[in-house]
All heavy atoms as a GROMACS GRO file, in nm:
protein
  602
    1MET      N    1  21.998  10.600   7.816
    1MET     CA    2  22.127  10.537   7.792
    1MET      C    3  22.114  10.436   7.688
    1MET      O    4  22.206  10.429   7.600
    1MET     CB    5  22.183  10.478   7.925
    1MET     CG    6  22.318  10.422   7.916
    1MET     SD    7  22.438  10.558   7.885
    1MET     CE    8  22.578  10.485   7.959
    2GLY      N    9  22.016  10.349   7.682
    2GLY     CA   10  22.004  10.248   7.583
    2GLY      C   11  21.991  10.300   7.443
    2GLY      O   12  22.045  10.242   7.352
    3GLU      N   13  21.921  10.411   7.429
    3GLU     CA   14  21.905  10.475   7.297
    3GLU      C   15  22.040  10.522   7.243
    3GLU      O   16  22.067  10.506   7.124
    3GLU     CB   17  21.809  10.588   7.304
    3GLU     CG   18  21.662  10.540   7.328
    3GLU     CD   19  21.565  10.660   7.338
    3GLU    OE1   20  21.601  10.772   7.295
    3GLU    OE2   21  21.458  10.644   7.391
    4ALA      N   22  22.120  10.578   7.332
    4ALA     CA   23  22.248  10.634   7.287
    4ALA      C   24  22.338  10.517   7.239
    4ALA      O   25  22.406  10.526   7.142
    4ALA     CB   26  22.322  10.704   7.405
    5VAL      N   27  22.332  10.406   7.309
    5VAL     CA   28  22.410  10.288   7.268
    5VAL      C   29  22.361  10.233   7.130
    5VAL      O   30  22.443  10.203   7.041
    5VAL     CB   31  22.402  10.173   7.375
    5VAL    CG1   32  22.464  10.044   7.325
    5VAL    CG2   33  22.470  10.218   7.501
    6GLU      N   34  22.230  10.234   7.115
    6GLU     CA   35  22.174  10.185   6.987
    6GLU      C   36  22.212  10.278   6.871
    6GLU      O   37  22.251  10.232   6.766
    6GLU     CB   38  22.020  10.180   6.997
    6GLU     CG   39  21.955  10.123   6.877
    6GLU     CD   40  21.994   9.989   6.837
    6GLU    OE1   41  22.022   9.907   6.929
    6GLU    OE2   42  21.992   9.952   6.713
    7GLU      N   43  22.211  10.410   6.893
    7GLU     CA   44  22.249  10.504   6.793
    7GLU      C   45  22.397  10.495   6.764
    7GLU      O   46  22.433  10.505   6.645
    7GLU     CB   47  22.208  10.646   6.830
    7GLU     CG   48  22.060  10.665   6.851
    7GLU     CD   49  21.972  10.610   6.738
    7GLU    OE1   50  22.012  10.610   6.625
    7GLU    OE2   51  21.862  10.562   6.773
    8LYS      N   52  22.476  10.464   6.858
    8LYS     CA   53  22.621  10.448   6.835
    8LYS      C   54  22.642  10.327   6.750
    8LYS      O   55  22.721  10.328   6.656
    8LYS     CB   56  22.696  10.427   6.969
    8LYS     CG   57  22.843  10.407   6.952
    8LYS     CD   58  22.917  10.386   7.082
    8LYS     CE   59  23.063  10.358   7.062
    8LYS     NZ   60  23.126  10.295   7.172
    9LYS      N   61  22.571  10.219   6.776
    9LYS     CA   62  22.583  10.099   6.698
    9LYS      C   63  22.540  10.128   6.553
    9LYS      O   64  22.598  10.077   6.462
    9LYS     CB   65  22.498   9.982   6.756
    9LYS     CG   66  22.561   9.927   6.881
    9LYS     CD   67  22.468   9.817   6.938
    9LYS     CE   68  22.517   9.765   7.069
    9LYS     NZ   69  22.434   9.658   7.118
   10LEU      N   70  22.428  10.201   6.534
   10LEU     CA   71  22.384  10.239   6.407
   10LEU      C   72  22.491  10.318   6.329
   10LEU      O   73  22.516  10.295   6.211
   10LEU     CB   74  22.252  10.317   6.414
   10LEU     CG   75  22.184  10.352   6.283
   10LEU    CD1   76  22.147  10.230   6.202
   10LEU    CD2   77  22.057  10.433   6.309
   11GLY      N   78  22.555  10.415   6.401
   11GLY     CA   79  22.656  10.493   6.338
   11GLY      C   80  22.774  10.406   6.293
   11GLY      O   81  22.834  10.426   6.192
   12GLU      N   82  22.812  10.314   6.381
   12GLU     CA   83  22.923  10.220   6.348
   12GLU      C   84  22.884  10.131   6.231
   12GLU      O   85  22.971  10.110   6.144
   12GLU     CB   86  22.956  10.131   6.471
   12GLU     CG   87  23.020  10.213   6.579
   12GLU     CD   88  23.036  10.135   6.704
   12GLU    OE1   89  22.980  10.026   6.720
   12GLU    OE2   90  23.094  10.191   6.802
   13ARG      N   91  22.763  10.092   6.220
   13ARG     CA   92  22.718  10.012   6.102
   13ARG      C   93  22.726  10.093   5.976
   13ARG      O   94  22.769  10.043   5.877
   13ARG     CB   95  22.573   9.963   6.121
   13ARG     CG   96  22.558   9.849   6.226
   13ARG     CD   97  22.410   9.810   6.224
   13ARG     NE   98  22.384   9.716   6.331
   13ARG     CZ   99  22.263   9.680   6.362
   13ARG    NH1  100  22.156   9.733   6.303
   13ARG    NH2  101  22.244   9.595   6.462
   14ALA      N  102  22.682  10.214   5.988
   14ALA     CA  103  22.684  10.305   5.871
   14ALA      C  104  22.825  10.325   5.823
   14ALA      O  105  22.856  10.315   5.703
   14ALA     CB  106  22.614  10.436   5.902
   15GLU      N  107  22.914  10.354   5.915
   15GLU     CA  108  23.050  10.376   5.878
   15GLU      C  109  23.115  10.251   5.815
   15GLU      O  110  23.185  10.253   5.709
   15GLU     CB  111  23.133  10.421   6.002
   15GLU     CG  112  23.271  10.465   5.962
   15GLU     CD  113  23.344  10.536   6.079
   15GLU    OE1  114  23.296  10.519   6.195
   15GLU    OE2  115  23.444  10.598   6.054
   16LYS      N  116  23.086  10.134   5.872
   16LYS     CA  117  23.136  10.008   5.822
   16LYS      C  118  23.080   9.983   5.677
   16LYS      O  119  23.149   9.941   5.590
   16LYS     CB  120  23.104   9.894   5.914
   16LYS     CG  121  23.146   9.754   5.867
   16LYS     CD  122  23.110   9.648   5.963
   16LYS     CE  123  23.157   9.511   5.915
   16LYS     NZ  124  23.122   9.404   6.000
   17ALA      N  125  22.949  10.003   5.665
   17ALA     CA  126  22.887   9.980   5.536
   17ALA      C  127  22.946  10.074   5.430
   17ALA      O  128  22.971  10.030   5.318
   17ALA     CB  129  22.737   9.998   5.544
   18LEU      N  130  22.967  10.202   5.471
   18LEU     CA  131  23.017  10.297   5.368
   18LEU      C  132  23.161  10.258   5.327
   18LEU      O  133  23.195  10.275   5.214
   18LEU     CB  134  23.010  10.434   5.425
   18LEU     CG  135  22.872  10.496   5.425
   18LEU    CD1  136  22.868  10.626   5.499
   18LEU    CD2  137  22.812  10.508   5.287
   19LYS      N  138  23.240  10.211   5.422
   19LYS     CA  139  23.374  10.172   5.388
   19LYS      C  140  23.370  10.047   5.301
   19LYS      O  141  23.447  10.034   5.203
   19LYS     CB  142  23.455  10.148   5.517
   19LYS     CG  143  23.493  10.272   5.584
   19LYS     CD  144  23.573  10.243   5.710
   19LYS     CE  145  23.618  10.370   5.778
   19LYS     NZ  146  23.681  10.345   5.907
   20GLN      N  147  23.287   9.952   5.339
   20GLN     CA  148  23.284   9.824   5.264
   20GLN      C  149  23.228   9.841   5.124
   20GLN      O  150  23.275   9.778   5.028
   20GLN     CB  151  23.194   9.727   5.340
   20GLN     CG  152  23.189   9.585   5.282
   20GLN     CD  153  23.107   9.491   5.364
   20GLN    OE1  154  23.067   9.521   5.474
   20GLN    NE2  155  23.084   9.373   5.317
   21TYR      N  156  23.130   9.928   5.108
   21TYR     CA  157  23.060   9.944   4.982
   21TYR      C  158  23.071  10.082   4.925
   21TYR      O  159  22.989  10.129   4.857
   21TYR     CB  160  22.914   9.909   4.996
   21TYR     CG  161  22.888   9.772   5.047
   21TYR    CD1  162  22.843   9.749   5.178
   21TYR    CD2  163  22.906   9.661   4.970
   21TYR    CE1  164  22.821   9.628   5.229
   21TYR    CE2  165  22.884   9.532   5.016
   21TYR     CZ  166  22.838   9.514   5.149
   21TYR     OH  167  22.816   9.388   5.196
   22ALA      N  168  23.185  10.147   4.960
   22ALA     CA  169  23.201  10.286   4.928
   22ALA      C  170  23.174  10.327   4.785
   22ALA      O  171  23.099  10.420   4.758
   22ALA     CB  172  23.345  10.334   4.969
   23LYS      N  173  23.228  10.256   4.695
   23LYS     CA  174  23.216  10.290   4.550
   23LYS      C  175  23.071  10.274   4.503
   23LYS      O  176  23.016  10.355   4.432
   23LYS     CB  177  23.309  10.209   4.466
   23LYS     CG  178  23.454  10.244   4.488
   23LYS     CD  179  23.542  10.160   4.398
   23LYS     CE  180  23.684  10.195   4.428
   23LYS     NZ  181  23.774  10.108   4.349
   24ASP      N  182  23.005  10.168   4.544
   24ASP     CA  183  22.874  10.141   4.496
   24ASP      C  184  22.760  10.206   4.572
   24ASP      O  185  22.660  10.241   4.517
   24ASP     CB  186  22.848   9.987   4.498
   24ASP     CG  187  22.946   9.913   4.406
   24ASP    OD1  188  22.987   9.974   4.302
   24ASP    OD2  189  22.981   9.801   4.440
   25TYR      N  190  22.777  10.224   4.705
   25TYR     CA  191  22.666  10.266   4.786
   25TYR      C  192  22.680  10.398   4.861
   25TYR      O  193  22.581  10.442   4.928
   25TYR     CB  194  22.638  10.157   4.890
   25TYR     CG  195  22.586  10.025   4.823
   25TYR    CD1  196  22.676   9.915   4.818
   25TYR    CD2  197  22.467  10.016   4.772
   25TYR    CE1  198  22.632   9.800   4.759
   25TYR    CE2  199  22.422   9.900   4.711
   25TYR     CZ  200  22.505   9.790   4.704
   25TYR     OH  201  22.466   9.674   4.650
   26ALA      N  202  22.794  10.454   4.865
   26ALA     CA  203  22.811  10.580   4.943
   26ALA      C  204  22.712  10.687   4.906
   26ALA      O  205  22.654  10.755   4.986
   26ALA     CB  206  22.952  10.630   4.931
   27ALA      N  207  22.684  10.695   4.777
   27ALA     CA  208  22.587  10.796   4.731
   27ALA      C  209  22.450  10.758   4.766
   27ALA      O  210  22.359  10.849   4.768
   27ALA     CB  211  22.594  10.807   4.574
   28ALA      N  212  22.421  10.635   4.805
   28ALA     CA  213  22.282  10.594   4.843
   28ALA      C  214  22.244  10.655   4.978
   28ALA      O  215  22.125  10.666   5.006
   28ALA     CB  216  22.268  10.448   4.848
   29ILE      N  217  22.342  10.693   5.060
   29ILE     CA  218  22.311  10.750   5.185
   29ILE      C  219  22.333  10.903   5.180
   29ILE      O  220  22.443  10.947   5.158
   29ILE     CB  221  22.394  10.691   5.301
   29ILE    CG1  222  22.358  10.541   5.319
   29ILE    CG2  223  22.374  10.765   5.428
   29ILE    CD1  224  22.432  10.471   5.426
   30LEU      N  225  22.220  10.976   5.190
   30LEU     CA  226  22.233  11.119   5.170
   30LEU      C  227  22.315  11.178   5.283
   30LEU      O  228  22.304  11.136   5.399
   30LEU     CB  229  22.092  11.179   5.171
   30LEU     CG  230  21.992  11.120   5.072
   30LEU    CD1  231  21.853  11.180   5.097
   30LEU    CD2  232  22.041  11.148   4.934
   31LEU      N  233  22.401  11.273   5.253
   31LEU     CA  234  22.488  11.341   5.349
   31LEU      C  235  22.578  11.246   5.428
   31LEU      O  236  22.602  11.271   5.546
   31LEU     CB  237  22.398  11.422   5.441
   31LEU     CG  238  22.304  11.524   5.378
   31LEU    CD1  239  22.212  11.587   5.481
   31LEU    CD2  240  22.384  11.632   5.302
   32ASN      N  241  22.621  11.141   5.365
   32ASN     CA  242  22.700  11.044   5.438
   32ASN      C  243  22.821  11.100   5.509
   32ASN      O  244  22.852  11.062   5.621
   32ASN     CB  245  22.737  10.924   5.349
   32ASN     CG  246  22.828  10.963   5.230
   32ASN    OD1  247  22.932  11.013   5.250
   32ASN    ND2  248  22.778  10.942   5.110
   33ALA      N  249  22.896  11.192   5.451
   33ALA     CA  250  23.015  11.249   5.517
   33ALA      C  251  22.977  11.329   5.642
   33ALA      O  252  23.038  11.320   5.742
   33ALA     CB  253  23.085  11.338   5.417
   34LYS      N  254  22.864  11.402   5.634
   34LYS     CA  255  22.819  11.476   5.753
   34LYS      C  256  22.767  11.381   5.864
   34LYS      O  257  22.792  11.409   5.983
   34LYS     CB  258  22.704  11.570   5.711
   34LYS     CG  259  22.752  11.687   5.636
   34LYS     CD  260  22.636  11.787   5.609
   34LYS     CE  261  22.691  11.906   5.530
   34LYS     NZ  262  22.585  12.010   5.518
   35ILE      N  263  22.706  11.271   5.824
   35ILE     CA  264  22.663  11.175   5.925
   35ILE      C  265  22.778  11.117   6.000
   35ILE      O  266  22.779  11.109   6.120
   35ILE     CB  267  22.581  11.065   5.858
   35ILE    CG1  268  22.449  11.125   5.800
   35ILE    CG2  269  22.554  10.951   5.953
   35ILE    CD1  270  22.374  11.029   5.707
   36ILE      N  271  22.883  11.073   5.929
   36ILE     CA  272  22.999  11.016   5.992
   36ILE      C  273  23.072  11.120   6.077
   36ILE      O  274  23.113  11.090   6.186
   36ILE     CB  275  23.091  10.950   5.890
   36ILE    CG1  276  23.016  10.828   5.831
   36ILE    CG2  277  23.225  10.916   5.948
   36ILE    CD1  278  23.086  10.764   5.713
   37ALA      N  279  23.085  11.241   6.023
   37ALA     CA  280  23.151  11.349   6.105
   37ALA      C  281  23.073  11.377   6.235
   37ALA      O  282  23.135  11.394   6.338
   37ALA     CB  283  23.161  11.471   6.018
   38PHE      N  284  22.939  11.383   6.224
   38PHE     CA  285  22.862  11.409   6.343
   38PHE      C  286  22.874  11.290   6.441
   38PHE      O  287  22.889  11.313   6.560
   38PHE     CB  288  22.709  11.426   6.305
   38PHE     CG  289  22.626  11.444   6.432
   38PHE    CD1  290  22.632  11.565   6.501
   38PHE    CD2  291  22.546  11.342   6.477
   38PHE    CE1  292  22.558  11.582   6.614
   38PHE    CE2  293  22.468  11.360   6.591
   38PHE     CZ  294  22.474  11.480   6.660
   39ARG      N  295  22.872  11.167   6.392
   39ARG     CA  296  22.893  11.053   6.478
   39ARG      C  297  23.026  11.061   6.555
   39ARG      O  298  23.035  11.045   6.671
   39ARG     CB  299  22.882  10.925   6.397
   39ARG     CG  300  22.895  10.801   6.485
   39ARG     CD  301  23.038  10.744   6.466
   39ARG     NE  302  23.052  10.622   6.547
   39ARG     CZ  303  23.167  10.579   6.591
   39ARG    NH1  304  23.280  10.646   6.556
   39ARG    NH2  305  23.181  10.472   6.659
   40ASN      N  306  23.128  11.097   6.483
   40ASN     CA  307  23.264  11.108   6.545
   40ASN      C  308  23.268  11.222   6.649
   40ASN      O  309  23.321  11.206   6.759
   40ASN     CB  310  23.369  11.127   6.440
   40ASN     CG  311  23.390  11.003   6.359
   40ASN    OD1  312  23.359  10.893   6.400
   40ASN    ND2  313  23.439  11.017   6.236
   41THR      N  314  23.203  11.335   6.615
   41THR     CA  315  23.195  11.442   6.710
   41THR      C  316  23.117  11.403   6.833
   41THR      O  317  23.150  11.429   6.945
   41THR     CB  318  23.129  11.570   6.649
   41THR    OG1  319  23.210  11.605   6.535
   41THR    CG2  320  23.118  11.682   6.745
   42LEU      N  321  23.005  11.335   6.814
   42LEU     CA  322  22.918  11.290   6.919
   42LEU      C  323  22.995  11.195   7.017
   42LEU      O  324  22.984  11.212   7.137
   42LEU     CB  325  22.796  11.220   6.868
   42LEU     CG  326  22.687  11.179   6.967
   42LEU    CD1  327  22.632  11.294   7.040
   42LEU    CD2  328  22.578  11.102   6.896
   43ILE      N  329  23.070  11.102   6.958
   43ILE     CA  330  23.139  11.008   7.043
   43ILE      C  331  23.264  11.064   7.107
   43ILE      O  332  23.292  11.041   7.223
   43ILE     CB  333  23.177  10.884   6.956
   43ILE    CG1  334  23.052  10.814   6.903
   43ILE    CG2  335  23.263  10.784   7.038
   43ILE    CD1  336  22.953  10.774   7.003
   44HIS      N  337  23.339  11.148   7.033
   44HIS     CA  338  23.464  11.192   7.090
   44HIS      C  339  23.463  11.335   7.146
   44HIS      O  340  23.549  11.374   7.221
   44HIS     CB  341  23.572  11.186   6.978
   44HIS     CG  342  23.592  11.047   6.926
   44HIS    ND1  343  23.637  10.943   6.999
   44HIS    CD2  344  23.559  10.995   6.806
   44HIS    CE1  345  23.639  10.830   6.929
   44HIS    NE2  346  23.589  10.860   6.810
   45GLY      N  347  23.363  11.414   7.106
   45GLY     CA  348  23.356  11.552   7.153
   45GLY      C  349  23.224  11.579   7.224
   45GLY      O  350  23.165  11.689   7.216
   46TYR      N  351  23.174  11.479   7.298
   46TYR     CA  352  23.046  11.485   7.359
   46TYR      C  353  23.024  11.601   7.453
   46TYR      O  354  22.916  11.645   7.472
   46TYR     CB  355  23.012  11.356   7.433
   46TYR     CG  356  23.124  11.312   7.530
   46TYR    CD1  357  23.122  11.358   7.661
   46TYR    CD2  358  23.220  11.220   7.484
   46TYR    CE1  359  23.222  11.319   7.746
   46TYR    CE2  360  23.319  11.180   7.572
   46TYR     CZ  361  23.319  11.226   7.700
   46TYR     OH  362  23.421  11.188   7.789
   47SER      N  363  23.129  11.658   7.510
   47SER     CA  364  23.112  11.772   7.605
   47SER      C  365  23.070  11.901   7.536
   47SER      O  366  23.014  11.988   7.599
   47SER     CB  367  23.241  11.795   7.680
   47SER     OG  368  23.346  11.827   7.593
   48SER      N  369  23.089  11.906   7.405
   48SER     CA  370  23.051  12.028   7.334
   48SER      C  371  22.925  12.015   7.251
   48SER      O  372  22.891  12.100   7.167
   48SER     CB  373  23.169  12.071   7.239
   48SER     OG  374  23.187  11.970   7.143
   49ILE      N  375  22.849  11.906   7.277
   49ILE     CA  376  22.730  11.879   7.196
   49ILE      C  377  22.607  11.946   7.256
   49ILE      O  378  22.587  11.944   7.378
   49ILE     CB  379  22.707  11.726   7.190
   49ILE    CG1  380  22.820  11.658   7.117
   49ILE    CG2  381  22.571  11.691   7.128
   49ILE    CD1  382  22.829  11.691   6.971
   50ASP      N  383  22.521  12.002   7.170
   50ASP     CA  384  22.395  12.065   7.218
   50ASP      C  385  22.289  11.957   7.211
   50ASP      O  386  22.258  11.902   7.103
   50ASP     CB  387  22.360  12.176   7.122
   50ASP     CG  388  22.233  12.247   7.155
   50ASP    OD1  389  22.147  12.191   7.224
   50ASP    OD2  390  22.215  12.366   7.118
   51ASN      N  391  22.236  11.917   7.323
   51ASN     CA  392  22.138  11.812   7.334
   51ASN      C  393  22.013  11.833   7.245
   51ASN      O  394  21.956  11.733   7.198
   51ASN     CB  395  22.099  11.783   7.477
   51ASN     CG  396  22.210  11.727   7.562
   51ASN    OD1  397  22.299  11.667   7.510
   51ASN    ND2  398  22.204  11.754   7.689
   52ARG      N  399  21.978  11.956   7.224
   52ARG     CA  400  21.858  11.984   7.137
   52ARG      C  401  21.887  11.948   6.993
   52ARG      O  402  21.799  11.892   6.926
   52ARG     CB  403  21.822  12.130   7.151
   52ARG     CG  404  21.769  12.168   7.290
   52ARG     CD  405  21.750  12.312   7.302
   52ARG     NE  406  21.884  12.369   7.293
   52ARG     CZ  407  21.912  12.500   7.303
   52ARG    NH1  408  21.818  12.585   7.321
   52ARG    NH2  409  22.036  12.543   7.301
   53ILE      N  410  22.009  11.970   6.950
   53ILE     CA  411  22.045  11.933   6.812
   53ILE      C  412  22.050  11.783   6.801
   53ILE      O  413  22.001  11.724   6.705
   53ILE     CB  414  22.182  11.994   6.774
   53ILE    CG1  415  22.167  12.150   6.766
   53ILE    CG2  416  22.234  11.938   6.637
   53ILE    CD1  417  22.302  12.223   6.749
   54VAL      N  418  22.108  11.716   6.898
   54VAL     CA  419  22.114  11.568   6.897
   54VAL      C  420  21.974  11.510   6.894
   54VAL      O  421  21.943  11.424   6.809
   54VAL     CB  422  22.193  11.512   7.015
   54VAL    CG1  423  22.185  11.359   7.017
   54VAL    CG2  424  22.335  11.561   7.013
   55TRP      N  425  21.882  11.565   6.975
   55TRP     CA  426  21.747  11.510   6.981
   55TRP      C  427  21.676  11.530   6.844
   55TRP      O  428  21.610  11.446   6.800
   55TRP     CB  429  21.669  11.570   7.092
   55TRP     CG  430  21.535  11.512   7.105
   55TRP    CD1  431  21.417  11.569   7.079
   55TRP    CD2  432  21.508  11.378   7.143
   55TRP    NE1  433  21.312  11.482   7.101
   55TRP    CE2  434  21.366  11.363   7.139
   55TRP    CE3  435  21.579  11.265   7.177
   55TRP    CZ2  436  21.301  11.241   7.167
   55TRP    CZ3  437  21.517  11.150   7.207
   55TRP    CH2  438  21.379  11.136   7.204
   56ASP      N  439  21.700  11.646   6.789
   56ASP     CA  440  21.638  11.675   6.654
   56ASP      C  441  21.688  11.576   6.552
   56ASP      O  442  21.607  11.525   6.472
   56ASP     CB  443  21.666  11.816   6.608
   56ASP     CG  444  21.605  11.850   6.479
   56ASP    OD1  445  21.477  11.837   6.471
   56ASP    OD2  446  21.676  11.894   6.388
   57ILE      N  447  21.814  11.550   6.549
   57ILE     CA  448  21.874  11.453   6.457
   57ILE      C  449  21.818  11.312   6.483
   57ILE      O  450  21.776  11.240   6.386
   57ILE     CB  451  22.030  11.451   6.467
   57ILE    CG1  452  22.080  11.584   6.410
   57ILE    CG2  453  22.092  11.334   6.388
   57ILE    CD1  454  22.227  11.607   6.429
   58VAL      N  455  21.809  11.275   6.609
   58VAL     CA  456  21.760  11.141   6.642
   58VAL      C  457  21.614  11.122   6.598
   58VAL      O  458  21.577  11.020   6.543
   58VAL     CB  459  21.777  11.113   6.795
   58VAL    CG1  460  21.695  10.993   6.839
   58VAL    CG2  461  21.924  11.099   6.828
   59THR      N  462  21.535  11.224   6.622
   59THR     CA  463  21.393  11.208   6.591
   59THR      C  464  21.353  11.235   6.448
   59THR      O  465  21.253  11.181   6.399
   59THR     CB  466  21.307  11.301   6.682
   59THR    OG1  467  21.348  11.436   6.657
   59THR    CG2  468  21.319  11.264   6.824
   60THR      N  469  21.437  11.305   6.378
   60THR     CA  470  21.400  11.335   6.234
   60THR      C  471  21.487  11.266   6.130
   60THR      O  472  21.439  11.217   6.029
   60THR     CB  473  21.402  11.488   6.204
   60THR    OG1  474  21.535  11.538   6.230
   60THR    CG2  475  21.305  11.562   6.288
   61ASN      N  476  21.615  11.252   6.156
   61ASN     CA  477  21.712  11.202   6.051
   61ASN      C  478  21.738  11.054   6.071
   61ASN      O  479  21.760  10.983   5.970
   61ASN     CB  480  21.838  11.278   6.055
   61ASN     CG  481  21.824  11.420   6.021
   61ASN    OD1  482  21.712  11.474   6.011
   61ASN    ND2  483  21.932  11.496   6.004
   62ILE      N  484  21.744  11.009   6.193
   62ILE     CA  485  21.778  10.866   6.218
   62ILE      C  486  21.683  10.768   6.152
   62ILE      O  487  21.723  10.671   6.088
   62ILE     CB  488  21.796  10.835   6.363
   62ILE    CG1  489  21.913  10.914   6.425
   62ILE    CG2  490  21.818  10.687   6.392
   62ILE    CD1  491  22.050  10.876   6.371
   63PRO      N  492  21.550  10.788   6.162
   63PRO     CA  493  21.459  10.692   6.094
   63PRO      C  494  21.484  10.682   5.943
   63PRO      O  495  21.484  10.576   5.888
   63PRO     CB  496  21.319  10.748   6.124
   63PRO     CG  497  21.337  10.827   6.252
   63PRO     CD  498  21.472  10.886   6.239
   64VAL      N  499  21.515  10.796   5.881
   64VAL     CA  500  21.549  10.794   5.735
   64VAL      C  501  21.677  10.718   5.710
   64VAL      O  502  21.688  10.639   5.622
   64VAL     CB  503  21.551  10.940   5.681
   64VAL    CG1  504  21.598  10.943   5.534
   64VAL    CG2  505  21.417  11.008   5.699
   65LEU      N  506  21.780  10.751   5.791
   65LEU     CA  507  21.910  10.687   5.775
   65LEU      C  508  21.895  10.538   5.798
   65LEU      O  509  21.950  10.456   5.719
   65LEU     CB  510  22.006  10.746   5.873
   65LEU     CG  511  22.143  10.675   5.884
   65LEU    CD1  512  22.220  10.684   5.752
   65LEU    CD2  513  22.227  10.737   5.996
   66ARG      N  514  21.822  10.499   5.895
   66ARG     CA  515  21.800  10.357   5.926
   66ARG      C  516  21.741  10.284   5.805
   66ARG      O  517  21.791  10.174   5.767
   66ARG     CB  518  21.710  10.344   6.045
   66ARG     CG  519  21.690  10.202   6.092
   66ARG     CD  520  21.595  10.205   6.214
   66ARG     NE  521  21.612  10.088   6.286
   66ARG     CZ  522  21.670  10.067   6.403
   66ARG    NH1  523  21.717  10.174   6.466
   66ARG    NH2  524  21.681   9.954   6.457
   67GLN      N  525  21.644  10.342   5.741
   67GLN     CA  526  21.580  10.279   5.625
   67GLN      C  527  21.676  10.271   5.509
   67GLN      O  528  21.679  10.170   5.435
   67GLN     CB  529  21.455  10.354   5.586
   67GLN     CG  530  21.340  10.339   5.678
   67GLN     CD  531  21.299  10.193   5.695
   67GLN    OE1  532  21.293  10.120   5.600
   67GLN    NE2  533  21.278  10.148   5.815
   68GLN      N  534  21.757  10.378   5.488
   68GLN     CA  535  21.859  10.372   5.382
   68GLN      C  536  21.960  10.263   5.404
   68GLN      O  537  21.997  10.193   5.314
   68GLN     CB  538  21.928  10.507   5.371
   68GLN     CG  539  21.840  10.619   5.322
   68GLN     CD  540  21.908  10.756   5.326
   68GLN    OE1  541  22.007  10.776   5.401
   68GLN    NE2  542  21.850  10.851   5.255
   69ILE      N  543  22.002  10.247   5.527
   69ILE     CA  544  22.102  10.148   5.557
   69ILE      C  545  22.042  10.005   5.540
   69ILE      O  546  22.104   9.918   5.482
   69ILE     CB  547  22.161  10.160   5.696
   69ILE    CG1  548  22.244  10.288   5.704
   69ILE    CG2  549  22.243  10.036   5.743
   69ILE    CD1  550  22.286  10.328   5.848
   70PHE      N  551  21.923   9.985   5.590
   70PHE     CA  552  21.857   9.854   5.576
   70PHE      C  553  21.832   9.819   5.432
   70PHE      O  554  21.857   9.705   5.390
   70PHE     CB  555  21.723   9.852   5.657
   70PHE     CG  556  21.737   9.845   5.802
   70PHE    CD1  557  21.627   9.859   5.884
   70PHE    CD2  558  21.864   9.825   5.865
   70PHE    CE1  559  21.641   9.848   6.024
   70PHE    CE2  560  21.875   9.815   6.003
   70PHE     CZ  561  21.762   9.826   6.078
   71LYS      N  562  21.792   9.923   5.358
   71LYS     CA  563  21.773   9.892   5.211
   71LYS      C  564  21.904   9.859   5.139
   71LYS      O  565  21.918   9.769   5.063
   71LYS     CB  566  21.715  10.016   5.147
   71LYS     CG  567  21.683   9.998   5.001
   71LYS     CD  568  21.616  10.122   4.943
   71LYS     CE  569  21.589  10.101   4.795
   71LYS     NZ  570  21.528  10.222   4.735
   72MET      N  571  22.011   9.932   5.181
   72MET     CA  572  22.143   9.907   5.123
   72MET      C  573  22.191   9.770   5.157
   72MET      O  574  22.253   9.700   5.075
   72MET     CB  575  22.238  10.017   5.171
   72MET     CG  576  22.376  10.006   5.108
   72MET     SD  577  22.484  10.140   5.156
   72MET     CE  578  22.521  10.095   5.327
   73LEU      N  579  22.173   9.728   5.281
   73LEU     CA  580  22.221   9.600   5.330
   73LEU      C  581  22.126   9.487   5.303
   73LEU      O  582  22.149   9.365   5.334
   73LEU     CB  583  22.258   9.606   5.477
   73LEU     CG  584  22.364   9.698   5.515
   73LEU    CD1  585  22.384   9.707   5.662
   73LEU    CD2  586  22.496   9.662   5.445
   74ASP      N  587  22.009   9.522   5.242
   74ASP     CA  588  21.902   9.420   5.211
   74ASP      C  589  21.852   9.355   5.333
   74ASP      O  590  21.833   9.230   5.333
   74ASP     CB  591  21.959   9.320   5.111
   74ASP     CG  592  21.861   9.291   4.998
   74ASP    OD1  593  21.753   9.359   4.990
   74ASP    OD2  594  21.887   9.196   4.925
   75ILE      N  595  21.822   9.432   5.437
   75ILE     CA  596  21.778   9.373   5.562
   75ILE      C  597  21.624   9.388   5.570
   75ILE      O  598  21.571   9.489   5.539
   75ILE     CB  599  21.839   9.444   5.682
   75ILE    CG1  600  21.984   9.421   5.685
   75ILE    CG2  601  21.773   9.398   5.815
   75ILE    CD1  602  22.060   9.491   5.792
   0.00000   0.00000   0.00000
């Protein structure tokens, strides 16, 4: 449960950052539109989500996304 909350917060941060810095930084996050669409599906359409796909995204894509966001926000 804690991991899901953390990933939701990460998704919200990404969406906020992309809106705030859209012109300058949106291209810095690879596949940003797909990431936001997946986040919205995950949060609002959770009953139709395949857990194996979510786990694959969490274990392979989230670490890369996290680094991109931290670099973009200079954290």
